[in-house]
Backbone as a printed PyTorch tensor [residue, N CA C, xyz], in Angstrom:
tensor([[[ 21.1450,  11.8050, -29.4370],
         [ 19.9140,  12.2340, -28.1020],
         [ 18.8950,  10.3670, -28.2430]],

        [[ 19.7460,   9.7270, -29.4710],
         [ 19.0210,   8.3700, -29.1220],
         [ 19.4380,   7.6480, -28.7930]],

        [[ 20.7420,   8.0470, -28.0500],
         [ 21.1610,   7.8690, -26.6800],
         [ 20.6160,   8.0730, -25.3910]],

        [[ 20.6880,   9.3000, -25.1770],
         [ 19.8640,   9.2940, -23.8200],
         [ 18.5100,   8.8640, -23.9010]],

        [[ 17.9310,   8.5070, -25.0720],
         [ 16.4280,   7.5360, -24.8700],
         [ 16.2840,   6.5260, -24.6630]],

        [[ 17.5420,   5.7950, -24.9200],
         [ 18.1020,   4.4770, -24.7290],
         [ 18.5720,   4.4720, -23.2220]],

        [[ 19.1510,   5.1680, -23.1310],
         [ 19.5150,   5.4210, -21.6970],
         [ 17.9790,   5.1470, -20.5870]],

        [[ 17.3670,   6.4280, -21.0740],
         [ 15.6320,   6.0000, -20.0790],
         [ 15.0460,   5.2430, -20.2280]],

        [[ 15.0480,   4.5670, -21.4630],
         [ 14.3390,   3.1860, -21.6160],
         [ 14.9030,   1.9850, -20.3790]],

        [[ 16.6520,   1.9680, -20.9050],
         [ 16.9960,   1.1470, -20.1360],
         [ 16.3940,   1.4220, -18.2870]],

        [[ 16.8340,   3.0600, -17.8940],
         [ 16.1760,   3.3820, -16.6140],
         [ 15.1670,   2.3970, -16.2020]],

        [[ 14.1440,   2.9460, -17.3440],
         [ 12.5990,   2.5660, -16.9650],
         [ 12.1400,   1.2820, -16.8310]],

        [[ 13.0110,   0.0500, -17.7050],
         [ 13.0710,  -1.1710, -17.5260],
         [ 13.6630,  -1.9340, -16.7490]],

        [[ 14.7040,  -1.1640, -15.6840],
         [ 15.4210,  -1.4790, -14.6030],
         [ 14.5340,  -1.3140, -13.8400]],

        [[ 13.8990,  -0.1080, -13.4790],
         [ 12.8360,   0.0560, -12.6170],
         [ 11.9020,  -0.6200, -12.2390]],

        [[ 11.4500,  -1.0290, -13.3640],
         [ 10.3060,  -2.2670, -13.6800],
         [ 10.7940,  -3.6420, -12.7790]],

        [[ 12.1390,  -3.7910, -13.3250],
         [ 12.7000,  -5.3000, -13.3630],
         [ 12.7410,  -4.9970, -11.3810]],

        [[ 13.5040,  -4.0400, -10.5710],
         [ 13.7310,  -4.5090,  -9.5850],
         [ 12.3340,  -4.0600,  -8.7560]],

        [[ 11.7000,  -3.3700,  -9.2340],
         [ 10.0630,  -3.7850,  -7.9770],
         [  9.4840,  -4.6390,  -8.4440]],

        [[  9.4980,  -5.3980,  -9.7160],
         [  8.8620,  -6.7080,  -9.4590],
         [  9.8730,  -7.6860,  -8.8540]],

        [[ 11.0030,  -7.9460,  -8.9360],
         [ 11.3100,  -8.4410,  -8.1030],
         [ 11.5490,  -8.0590,  -6.4150]],

        [[ 11.3550,  -7.0020,  -5.8370],
         [ 10.8630,  -6.1040,  -4.6330],
         [  9.8040,  -7.4320,  -4.5610]],

        [[  8.3230,  -7.3770,  -4.9100],
         [  7.7900,  -7.9300,  -4.4730],
         [  7.2930,  -9.1770,  -4.6650]],

        [[  8.2220,  -9.7150,  -5.5160],
         [  7.8680, -11.4710,  -5.5740],
         [  9.1550, -11.4090,  -4.5220]],

        [[  9.9940, -11.6280,  -4.2090],
         [ 10.7650, -11.7940,  -3.0050],
         [ 10.0180, -12.0160,  -1.5840]],

        [[  9.4180, -10.6030,  -1.5420],
         [  8.7490, -10.3530,  -0.5580],
         [  7.2650, -11.1620,  -0.0940]],

        [[  7.1060, -11.6760,  -1.2170],
         [  5.9820, -12.5740,  -1.4170],
         [  5.8580, -13.6520,  -0.6600]],

        [[  7.6980, -14.1420,  -0.8970],
         [  7.9590, -15.5760,  -1.0130],
         [  9.0000, -15.8500,   0.4370]],

        [[  9.6130, -14.5010,   1.0620],
         [ 10.5810, -14.5260,   2.1090],
         [ 10.3290, -13.7380,   2.8180]],

        [[ 10.8530, -14.0220,   4.1320],
         [ 10.1350, -12.9600,   5.2750],
         [ 10.8540, -11.7440,   4.9050]],

        [[ 10.7460, -10.5490,   5.7480],
         [ 11.0010,  -9.2530,   4.9220],
         [ 12.7650,  -8.9600,   5.0890]],

        [[ 13.3180,  -9.5920,   5.9270],
         [ 14.6760, -10.0320,   6.8280],
         [ 15.2360, -10.2980,   5.7120]],

        [[ 15.1530, -11.0380,   4.8620],
         [ 15.5640, -12.2940,   4.1320],
         [ 15.8130, -11.6040,   2.6210]],

        [[ 15.2130, -10.6190,   2.5910],
         [ 14.9710,  -9.8070,   1.0020],
         [ 16.2330,  -8.6510,   1.3650]],

        [[ 17.3300,  -8.8800,   1.1190],
         [ 18.4800,  -7.8700,   0.8570],
         [ 18.9770,  -6.8190,  -0.2920]],

        [[ 19.0700,  -6.1340,  -0.7110],
         [ 19.1110,  -5.7310,  -1.6990],
         [ 19.9150,  -6.3840,  -2.8770]],

        [[ 21.2880,  -7.2510,  -2.5430],
         [ 21.7890,  -7.5640,  -3.2590],
         [ 20.9200,  -8.8910,  -3.7690]],

        [[ 19.8780,  -9.3560,  -3.0740],
         [ 19.3350, -10.4700,  -3.5880],
         [ 18.1190,  -9.8970,  -4.3260]],

        [[ 18.0440,  -9.0090,  -4.2000],
         [ 16.6410,  -8.0160,  -5.1560],
         [ 17.4030,  -7.6510,  -6.6420]],

        [[ 18.5830,  -7.3730,  -5.9700],
         [ 19.7160,  -6.9320,  -7.8250],
         [ 19.5450,  -8.3420,  -8.1950]],

        [[ 19.6560,  -9.0740,  -7.7330],
         [ 20.3530, -10.5710,  -8.8270],
         [ 18.8370, -10.7520,  -9.0240]],

        [[ 17.5760, -11.2050,  -8.5530],
         [ 16.4390, -11.2740,  -8.7170],
         [ 16.5300, -10.6530, -10.3290]],

        [[ 16.6560,  -9.0370, -10.1210],
         [ 16.1160,  -8.4860, -11.0290],
         [ 17.0630,  -8.5200, -12.5000]],

        [[ 18.4110,  -9.1740, -11.8330],
         [ 19.1200,  -8.9600, -12.9190],
         [ 19.8570,  -7.4840, -13.1420]],

        [[ 20.1350,  -6.9910, -12.1410],
         [ 21.0400,  -5.7000, -12.0670],
         [ 21.6050,  -5.7430, -11.4740]],

        [[ 22.8140,  -4.8840, -10.9660],
         [ 23.6570,  -5.0090, -10.2280],
         [ 23.2440,  -4.2110,  -8.9410]],

        [[ 23.8480,  -4.5750,  -8.1350],
         [ 23.9380,  -3.5600,  -6.7720],
         [ 23.6060,  -2.1650,  -6.4130]],

        [[ 24.7390,  -1.7640,  -7.5200],
         [ 24.9980,  -0.3570,  -7.8650],
         [ 23.3390,   0.1030,  -8.3180]],

        [[ 22.8010,  -0.2710,  -9.2980],
         [ 21.5000,  -0.0010,  -9.7490],
         [ 20.1950,   0.2980,  -8.9200]],

        [[ 20.4620,  -0.6830,  -8.1780],
         [ 19.2630,  -0.6280,  -7.1030],
         [ 19.8410,   0.8610,  -6.3160]],

        [[ 20.7670,   0.7740,  -5.8430],
         [ 21.0850,   1.8300,  -4.7580],
         [ 20.8550,   3.5140,  -5.6060]],

        [[ 21.3120,   3.3460,  -6.4620],
         [ 21.3780,   4.5600,  -7.7240],
         [ 19.8530,   4.9950,  -7.7620]],

        [[ 19.3080,   4.0040,  -8.2460],
         [ 17.3320,   4.6310,  -8.4980],
         [ 16.8100,   4.7980,  -7.6760]],

        [[ 16.5920,   4.1840,  -6.0850],
         [ 16.3050,   4.4980,  -4.8700],
         [ 16.8250,   4.9210,  -3.6580]],

        [[ 18.4700,   4.7620,  -3.6380],
         [ 18.8540,   5.3880,  -2.6740],
         [ 19.3550,   5.0160,  -1.4900]],

        [[ 18.5280,   3.6720,  -1.0700],
         [ 18.4720,   2.4770,  -0.1240],
         [ 17.9330,   1.6160,  -0.1430]],

        [[ 17.9830,   0.4750,   0.4350],
         [ 16.2120,  -0.1320,   0.9940],
         [ 15.4330,   0.1380,   1.1360]],

        [[ 15.0300,   0.8420,   1.7770],
         [ 14.4050,   1.7200,   2.8250],
         [ 13.5110,   2.6510,   1.6520]],

        [[ 14.4090,   3.2560,   0.7450],
         [ 13.6830,   4.2840,  -0.5080],
         [ 12.9300,   2.9780,  -1.2460]],

        [[ 13.5970,   1.5240,  -2.1150],
         [ 12.6960,   0.8960,  -2.6990],
         [ 11.8960,   0.3730,  -2.0000]],

        [[ 11.9380,   0.5730,  -0.9590],
         [ 10.4170,  -0.4920,  -0.1430],
         [  9.1970,   0.3410,  -0.2580]],

        [[  9.7380,   1.9790,  -0.0390],
         [  8.4260,   3.1410,   0.3020],
         [  8.0070,   3.0950,  -1.6300]],

        [[  9.0940,   3.0210,  -2.1010],
         [  8.8070,   3.0960,  -4.0770],
         [  7.5430,   1.9260,  -4.4470]],

        [[  8.0980,   1.1670,  -3.8880],
         [  6.7290,   0.1200,  -4.1000],
         [  5.4620,   0.5740,  -3.6350]],

        [[  5.5800,   0.5950,  -2.2680],
         [  4.2930,   0.7300,  -1.5360],
         [  3.4700,   1.8370,  -2.3570]],

        [[  4.2960,   2.9580,  -2.4780],
         [  3.7300,   4.0780,  -3.1390],
         [  3.2410,   3.4800,  -4.2950]],

        [[  3.4600,   2.6570,  -4.8890],
         [  3.0000,   2.8030,  -6.6190],
         [  1.9210,   1.9200,  -6.1480]],

        [[  2.1020,   0.8110,  -4.7920],
         [  0.4660,   0.0060,  -4.7110],
         [ -0.6840,   1.1610,  -4.0910]],

        [[ -0.0150,   2.0930,  -3.6140],
         [ -1.4080,   3.1750,  -3.2810],
         [ -1.7900,   3.9870,  -4.3630]],

        [[ -1.0260,   4.1110,  -5.1210],
         [ -1.0670,   5.2460,  -6.1650],
         [ -2.3250,   4.5290,  -7.5100]],

        [[ -2.1440,   3.0560,  -7.7610],
         [ -2.5700,   2.3410,  -8.4470],
         [ -4.3090,   2.5570,  -8.0260]],

        [[ -4.1730,   2.5050,  -7.1120],
         [ -5.4150,   2.3230,  -5.4200],
         [ -5.4950,   3.8560,  -5.5620]],

        [[ -5.3150,   4.6100,  -5.6620],
         [ -6.2140,   5.9590,  -5.6200],
         [ -6.2090,   6.4530,  -6.9480]],

        [[ -5.8950,   5.7550,  -8.2700],
         [ -6.4950,   6.4070,  -9.6620],
         [ -7.9460,   5.5800,  -9.5100]],

        [[ -7.4900,   4.2080,  -9.2400],
         [ -8.8480,   3.9770,  -9.1110],
         [-10.1860,   4.3250,  -8.7350]],

        [[ -9.9110,   4.9270,  -7.6390],
         [-11.0870,   5.7390,  -6.7120],
         [-11.3290,   7.0100,  -7.3760]],

        [[-10.5250,   7.4620,  -7.9860],
         [-10.5670,   8.9680,  -8.3930],
         [-11.0120,   8.9780, -10.1980]],

        [[-10.6680,   7.5000, -10.5880],
         [-10.8770,   8.1160, -12.3890],
         [-11.1310,   6.5270, -12.4490]],

        [[-11.3640,   5.1810, -11.9060],
         [-12.1450,   4.0680, -12.1190],
         [-13.5640,   3.9810, -11.7190]],

        [[-13.7310,   2.8850, -12.4980],
         [-15.3310,   2.4650, -12.4560],
         [-15.5330,   2.5070, -11.2500]],

        [[-17.1140,   2.6680, -10.6620],
         [-17.9470,   2.3850,  -9.6540],
         [-17.7620,   0.9500,  -9.2720]],

        [[-17.6500,   0.5740,  -8.3620],
         [-18.1400,   1.2490,  -7.2290],
         [-17.2260,   1.7850,  -6.4310]],

        [[-15.6180,   1.1460,  -6.9450],
         [-14.9470,   1.6280,  -6.3760],
         [-14.5850,   3.2230,  -6.8290]],

        [[-14.7120,   3.3240,  -8.1060],
         [-14.6390,   4.9000,  -8.3970],
         [-15.7880,   5.7130,  -8.5420]],

        [[-16.3190,   6.6970,  -9.1390],
         [-17.4350,   7.6820,  -8.9280],
         [-18.5390,   7.2160,  -9.1210]],

        [[-19.1710,   7.6330,  -8.7770],
         [-20.6710,   7.1180,  -9.2230],
         [-21.4370,   5.9690,  -8.7890]],

        [[-20.8580,   5.1640,  -8.1560],
         [-21.9700,   4.4150,  -7.0840],
         [-22.1950,   5.1460,  -5.5520]],

        [[-23.1560,   4.6520,  -4.5040],
         [-23.3300,   5.2280,  -3.4280],
         [-22.5030,   5.4950,  -2.3480]],

        [[-22.2120,   6.2190,  -1.6090],
         [-21.6220,   6.3770,  -0.4150],
         [-21.1100,   5.0610,   0.1900]],

        [[-22.0450,   4.1540,   0.5560],
         [-22.1550,   3.1800,   1.2270],
         [-21.1210,   1.7780,  -0.0880]],

        [[-21.4350,   1.4620,  -0.6660],
         [-21.1720,   0.5320,  -1.6510],
         [-19.6860,   0.9550,  -1.7860]],

        [[-18.9050,   2.5300,  -2.5410],
         [-17.6690,   2.9400,  -2.8130],
         [-17.0470,   2.6760,  -1.0160]],

        [[-17.3760,   2.9470,  -0.3320],
         [-16.8000,   2.7220,   1.3040],
         [-16.5940,   1.4120,   1.2710]],

        [[-17.4220,   0.1710,   1.2820],
         [-17.2750,  -1.2770,   1.2660],
         [-15.9760,  -1.7910,   0.1930]],

        [[-16.5310,  -1.5560,  -0.8310],
         [-15.2820,  -1.4350,  -2.0880],
         [-14.1300,  -0.8560,  -1.9440]],

        [[-13.8700,  -0.0530,  -1.3020],
         [-12.3330,   0.8460,  -1.2690],
         [-12.1480,  -0.1400,   0.0820]],

        [[-12.4850,  -0.0580,   1.0180],
         [-12.1670,  -1.8360,   2.1180],
         [-11.6100,  -2.3510,   2.0560]],

        [[-12.1050,  -3.2610,   0.8800],
         [-12.0990,  -4.6000,   0.1200],
         [-10.7430,  -4.1370,  -0.6000]],

        [[-10.5950,  -3.1410,  -1.4500],
         [ -9.5510,  -3.1400,  -2.3790],
         [ -8.0760,  -2.5920,  -1.0900]],

        [[ -8.5700,  -2.0310,   0.4000],
         [ -7.0850,  -2.0810,   1.0370],
         [ -6.9290,  -3.1650,   1.7830]],

        [[ -8.1270,  -4.0220,   2.0950],
         [ -7.1650,  -4.9640,   2.3920],
         [ -6.7180,  -5.7930,   1.7030]],

        [[ -6.9370,  -6.0080,   0.2300],
         [ -6.5670,  -6.5380,  -1.2580],
         [ -5.0180,  -6.2470,  -0.9080]],

        [[ -4.7260,  -4.8210,  -1.3750],
         [ -3.3880,  -3.9080,  -0.9120],
         [ -2.8230,  -4.5080,   0.2300]],

        [[ -3.2050,  -4.5880,   1.6330],
         [ -2.5530,  -5.0130,   2.3030],
         [ -2.3510,  -6.3160,   2.2390]],

        [[ -2.7930,  -7.3160,   2.2540],
         [ -3.0890,  -8.4160,   2.1060],
         [ -1.7800,  -9.0390,   1.6460]],

        [[ -2.0820,  -8.3940,   0.1610],
         [ -0.6080,  -9.0630,  -1.2660],
         [  0.5070,  -8.5050,  -0.4550]],

        [[  0.7600,  -7.2570,   0.1950],
         [  2.0130,  -6.6640,   0.8970],
         [  2.0800,  -6.5370,   1.9680]],

        [[  2.2260,  -8.0550,   2.7610],
         [  2.1470,  -8.2180,   4.0230],
         [  4.3730,  -8.0690,   4.0650]],

        [[  4.4570,  -8.5350,   3.3270],
         [  5.8430,  -8.4150,   3.7740],
         [  6.2810,  -6.9770,   3.2680]],

        [[  5.6890,  -6.2280,   2.7140],
         [  6.3390,  -4.8650,   2.0210],
         [  5.8060,  -3.8550,   3.4920]],

        [[  4.4020,  -3.7870,   3.9610],
         [  4.7000,  -3.2990,   4.9500],
         [  4.9080,  -3.4430,   5.8200]],

        [[  5.7920,  -4.6400,   6.5730],
         [  6.6840,  -5.3980,   7.5980],
         [  7.9120,  -4.6330,   7.0410]],

        [[  7.9810,  -4.2670,   5.7610],
         [  9.3920,  -4.0960,   5.4790],
         [  9.7700,  -2.5580,   5.7900]],

        [[  8.8400,  -1.9290,   5.0960],
         [  8.0460,  -0.6660,   5.6850],
         [  8.4000,  -0.4840,   7.3080]],

        [[  8.0110,  -0.8720,   8.2200],
         [  8.0710,  -0.9070,   9.2470],
         [  9.1710,  -0.7340,   9.9470]],

        [[ 10.1750,  -2.0280,   9.7310],
         [ 11.6220,  -1.8270,   9.6030],
         [ 12.5700,  -0.6330,   9.2060]],

        [[ 12.4020,  -0.2360,   7.8940],
         [ 12.4850,   0.8890,   7.0460],
         [ 12.1760,   2.2150,   7.9170]],

        [[ 11.0760,   2.0660,   8.5680],
         [ 10.9310,   3.3520,   9.7610],
         [ 11.7680,   3.8550,  10.5430]],

        [[ 12.4750,   2.7230,  11.4730],
         [ 13.1950,   2.6680,  12.2920],
         [ 14.8660,   3.2510,  12.0520]],

        [[ 14.7990,   3.2530,  10.9500],
         [ 15.9890,   4.0380,  10.4110],
         [ 16.3710,   5.0900,  11.0560]],

        [[ 17.0070,   5.6920,  11.2380],
         [ 16.7210,   7.1320,  12.0470],
         [ 17.2130,   8.2990,  10.6310]],

        [[ 18.3280,   8.2890,   9.8010],
         [ 18.5070,   8.8980,   8.7160],
         [ 16.9300,   8.7750,   7.9260]],

        [[ 16.5270,   7.8620,   7.6650],
         [ 14.8030,   7.9200,   6.3980],
         [ 13.4910,   8.1170,   6.9470]],

        [[ 14.0160,   8.4520,   8.7550],
         [ 12.7620,   8.6660,   9.6440],
         [ 11.8550,   9.5890,   9.4230]],

        [[ 12.4400,  11.0370,   8.7860],
         [ 11.8160,  11.6690,   8.1490],
         [ 10.4030,  11.6950,   7.1610]],

        [[ 11.6060,  11.2790,   6.3870],
         [ 11.5770,  10.9230,   5.0600],
         [ 10.1770,  10.1780,   4.8890]],

        [[ 10.3010,   9.2290,   5.6570],
         [  9.2110,   7.9160,   5.7100],
         [  8.0650,   8.6320,   5.9130]],

        [[  8.0640,   9.3290,   7.2080],
         [  7.0370,  10.0900,   7.7780],
         [  5.6750,  10.2900,   6.7410]],

        [[  6.8250,  11.5180,   6.1950],
         [  5.9530,  12.1880,   5.2070],
         [  5.4680,  11.1760,   4.1970]],

        [[  5.8890,  10.2020,   3.7670],
         [  5.2460,   9.4790,   2.4190],
         [  4.1140,   8.8000,   2.8930]],

        [[  4.6110,   8.3370,   4.0510],
         [  3.3020,   6.8330,   4.5840],
         [  2.2310,   8.1640,   4.9810]],

        [[  2.2810,   9.7100,   5.2150],
         [  1.4290,   9.9200,   6.1370],
         [  0.9240,  10.3450,   4.3600]],

        [[  0.9550,  10.4400,   3.6510],
         [  0.4170,  11.0430,   2.5540],
         [ -0.4260,   9.9920,   1.2710]],

        [[  0.2340,   8.5780,   2.3420],
         [ -0.7260,   7.6760,   1.6790],
         [ -2.1350,   7.1660,   3.0430]],

        [[ -1.4920,   7.4040,   3.5910],
         [ -2.6200,   7.5770,   4.9340],
         [ -3.6460,   8.3300,   4.9730]],

        [[ -2.9240,   9.7090,   4.7580],
         [ -3.8400,  10.7380,   4.0990],
         [ -4.6030,  10.5330,   3.0550]],

        [[ -5.0260,  10.4880,   2.0010],
         [ -5.4240,  10.3230,   0.9020],
         [ -6.6860,   8.6980,   1.5730]],

        [[ -6.1150,   7.4740,   2.2080],
         [ -7.3460,   6.7650,   2.7930],
         [ -8.0780,   7.2970,   3.5900]],

        [[ -7.3050,   7.9090,   4.5640],
         [ -8.0230,   8.1940,   5.6900],
         [ -9.1920,   9.5110,   5.1910]],

        [[ -9.1230,  10.6170,   4.4450],
         [ -9.3310,  11.3650,   3.6390],
         [-10.6530,  10.7110,   3.0610]],

        [[-10.2160,   9.8850,   2.2630],
         [-11.4360,   8.8300,   1.3950],
         [-13.1760,   7.9890,   2.1780]],

        [[-12.3280,   7.5650,   3.4020],
         [-12.9260,   6.9500,   4.4170],
         [-14.1520,   8.0390,   5.2330]],

        [[-13.0270,   8.8280,   5.4500],
         [-13.9850,   9.6910,   6.1780],
         [-15.2920,  10.4390,   5.8760]],

        [[-14.6870,  10.9300,   4.3360],
         [-15.5850,  11.9420,   3.3650],
         [-16.9290,  10.4970,   3.2190]],

        [[-16.2940,   9.5560,   2.9780],
         [-18.0270,   8.3120,   2.4130],
         [-18.8980,   8.3090,   3.6170]],

        [[-18.0720,   7.8880,   4.8000],
         [-18.5730,   8.2820,   5.9210],
         [-19.5200,   9.3640,   6.0050]],

        [[-19.4760,  10.6350,   6.3200],
         [-19.8950,  11.7500,   6.3350],
         [-20.6310,  11.8880,   5.1260]],

        [[-20.8490,  11.3280,   4.1880],
         [-21.2980,  11.4590,   3.4310],
         [-23.0090,  10.2530,   3.4050]],

        [[-22.6400,   9.6360,   4.2260],
         [-23.4670,   8.0820,   4.2480],
         [-24.2480,   8.2680,   5.8090]],

        [[-23.6950,   8.9640,   6.6510],
         [-24.2350,   9.4130,   7.6640],
         [-23.5060,  10.2340,   8.5680]],

        [[-23.9970,  11.3290,   8.0830],
         [-23.1950,  12.8710,   8.7150],
         [-23.5470,  12.8230,  10.4290]],

        [[-24.0820,  11.8650,  11.1770],
         [-24.5300,  12.0900,  12.7340],
         [-23.0690,  11.2710,  13.0370]],

        [[-22.0640,  10.6350,  12.8740],
         [-21.0450,   9.9230,  12.9300],
         [-20.2240,  10.6660,  12.8360]],

        [[-19.1970,   9.9760,  14.0610],
         [-17.3860,  10.5980,  13.8390],
         [-17.1590,   9.8750,  12.6410]],

        [[-16.7330,  10.7150,  11.2760],
         [-16.5690,   9.4500,  10.6230],
         [-15.1220,  10.0040,  10.1600]],

        [[-14.1130,  11.1930,  10.9110],
         [-12.7750,  11.5120,  11.3670],
         [-12.4160,  10.6480,  12.1450]],

        [[-12.8160,   9.9570,  13.5790],
         [-12.6770,   9.1330,  14.2780],
         [-12.3660,   8.1900,  13.7690]],

        [[-13.9950,   7.4460,  13.3290],
         [-14.3020,   6.2280,  12.6810],
         [-13.4330,   5.9160,  11.0990]],

        [[-12.7250,   7.0750,  10.4050],
         [-12.0580,   6.3040,  10.0620],
         [-10.9260,   6.0550,  10.2520]],

        [[-10.3110,   6.7140,  11.0520],
         [ -8.8830,   6.4700,  12.0340],
         [ -8.8990,   4.7400,  12.1130]],

        [[-10.4380,   4.2500,  12.8770],
         [-10.1190,   3.1820,  14.1760],
         [-10.4260,   1.8670,  12.7430]],

        [[-11.1000,   2.3080,  11.8720],
         [-10.9770,   1.4220,  10.4970],
         [ -9.6730,   0.7110,  10.1400]],

        [[ -8.7780,   1.9550,   9.7460],
         [ -7.5530,   1.9880,   9.5020],
         [ -6.2260,   1.5240,  10.4070]],

        [[ -6.7140,   1.7120,  11.3130],
         [ -5.7090,   1.4140,  12.6640],
         [ -5.5910,   0.1300,  13.0130]],

        [[ -6.8570,  -0.5070,  12.2410],
         [ -7.0950,  -1.8090,  12.4730],
         [ -6.7650,  -2.6450,  11.7940]],

        [[ -6.0390,  -2.3310,  10.6660],
         [ -5.0770,  -2.8460,   9.3770],
         [ -3.9420,  -2.9200,   9.9400]],

        [[ -3.4090,  -2.3220,  10.8490],
         [ -1.7270,  -2.5290,  11.0890],
         [ -1.5910,  -3.1360,  12.6370]],

        [[ -3.1730,  -3.7010,  13.1500],
         [ -2.6630,  -4.3220,  14.5830],
         [ -2.4250,  -5.8170,  14.5340]],

        [[ -1.4320,  -5.8810,  15.6870],
         [ -0.8890,  -7.1590,  15.5060],
         [ -1.2100,  -8.3900,  14.8850]],

        [[ -2.7960,  -9.1060,  15.8760],
         [ -3.1590,  -9.8130,  15.2750],
         [ -3.8860,  -9.6600,  14.7300]],

        [[ -4.1950,  -9.1350,  13.6570],
         [ -4.2500,  -8.8770,  11.7900],
         [ -3.6790,  -9.3360,  11.3780]],

        [[ -1.9700,  -8.6290,  11.5330],
         [ -0.9520,  -8.5330,  10.1330],
         [ -0.7900, -10.1680,  10.9240]],

        [[ -1.0940, -10.7270,  11.5430],
         [ -0.7010, -12.3420,  11.6020],
         [ -0.9960, -13.0650,  10.8940]],

        [[ -2.6820, -12.9300,  11.0140],
         [ -3.3290, -13.3810,  10.3450],
         [ -3.5820, -13.3240,   9.0240]],

        [[ -3.1640, -12.2680,   8.5060],
         [ -2.7990, -11.6920,   7.0530],
         [ -1.5720, -12.9050,   6.6890]],

        [[ -0.8950, -12.9220,   7.5170],
         [ -0.0240, -13.6600,   6.9920],
         [ -0.2340, -15.4020,   7.0650]],

        [[ -1.0360, -15.3960,   7.3740],
         [ -1.4750, -17.2020,   7.5140],
         [ -2.9470, -17.2820,   6.3200]],

        [[ -3.2120, -15.8200,   5.4190],
         [ -3.5480, -16.3770,   4.3560],
         [ -4.6940, -15.7570,   4.5500]],

        [[ -5.5080, -14.9830,   5.6900],
         [ -6.6450, -14.6470,   6.3050],
         [ -7.0840, -13.5440,   5.3630]],

        [[ -6.8250, -13.1330,   4.4620],
         [ -7.3580, -11.4780,   3.8270],
         [ -8.1810, -11.7310,   3.4810]],

        [[ -9.2140, -12.6950,   2.9320],
         [-10.8710, -12.9170,   2.9390],
         [-11.3910, -12.8900,   4.4000]],

        [[-11.1130, -13.7450,   5.0130],
         [-11.6650, -13.5950,   6.3790],
         [-11.8960, -11.9950,   6.8270]],

        [[-10.5810, -11.5570,   6.8300],
         [-10.8100,  -9.9120,   6.9000],
         [-11.3990,  -9.0150,   6.1170]],

        [[-11.7220,  -9.0440,   4.9770],
         [-12.8300,  -8.4140,   4.4280],
         [-14.0440,  -8.6840,   4.6250]],

        [[-14.5450,  -9.9230,   4.8780],
         [-15.5470, -10.1240,   5.4470],
         [-16.0100,  -9.9890,   6.6490]],

        [[-15.5980,  -9.5950,   7.5880],
         [-15.4510,  -9.4030,   8.8240],
         [-15.8740,  -7.5520,   8.7710]],

        [[-14.7530,  -7.2960,   7.9890],
         [-14.6840,  -5.7020,   8.1500],
         [-15.6020,  -5.2280,   7.0190]],

        [[-16.2350,  -5.5450,   6.5640],
         [-17.6190,  -5.4840,   5.5080],
         [-18.9760,  -5.1780,   7.0780]],

        [[-18.6230,  -6.8720,   7.0130],
         [-20.0730,  -6.7470,   8.4980],
         [-19.9120,  -5.6270,   9.5290]],

        [[-18.7180,  -5.3820,  10.0100],
         [-18.4170,  -4.2300,  10.4490],
         [-18.8350,  -2.8660,   9.7730]],

        [[-19.0430,  -2.4010,   9.0300],
         [-18.7370,  -1.3890,   8.4580],
         [-20.9210,  -1.4810,   8.0280]],

        [[-20.7860,  -2.7070,   7.4790],
         [-22.5060,  -2.4470,   6.7840],
         [-23.3370,  -1.5380,   8.1320]],

        [[-23.0270,  -2.5880,   9.6170],
         [-23.7740,  -2.0150,  10.6300],
         [-23.5200,  -1.2060,  11.2720]],

        [[-22.6060,  -0.5550,  11.1850],
         [-22.1740,   0.8050,  11.4070],
         [-23.1680,   1.8420,  11.0450]],

        [[-22.9660,   1.6600,   9.4790],
         [-23.6890,   2.4380,   8.6150],
         [-25.3410,   2.2040,   8.6600]],

        [[-25.5670,   1.0890,   8.9560],
         [-27.2690,   0.6360,   9.1990],
         [-27.4690,   1.3590,  10.7990]],

        [[-26.7310,   1.9540,  11.3830],
         [-26.9700,   2.5410,  12.7960],
         [-27.7720,   1.0940,  13.6630]]])
């Protein structure tokens, strides 16, 4: 029994070490230079441990992005305002967009790696489902807040436009050059004007 608990503790520790090493390497290097071998070495585990836990490099990248998205999800549903419940919809929308830009800005390499992983035929269907779950929550939250604040607007389409802007080539390059703050300020201005009508 104690041995089983130790194995589970080791597995949890290895998972955290692998995710932390992956995030650090993606912040320091282009995604194509972040191999499973390099991640395993940085995490202090064997390459087989990475494959056993995540299945593939694509699986590891998905897990890391989903963890970031899950933390944002928890902040939105259970955190303090303005990101969490209790603030007016316009304030919640601006706070959420700031948070999304922060996640995207801090995880540029991760998003690029996910994009590369999505081209792998074996993982394409699974990638699509998981990415849709993140996108679906982000889109649903944005569109609900827009609709609450401005029921006269096409909230569903506007939410797609706002999220689509974050995947635009020039925006991704801007983030790669450290322009996260510039993007956040411009997006806030755009959304504020939209809500003011």
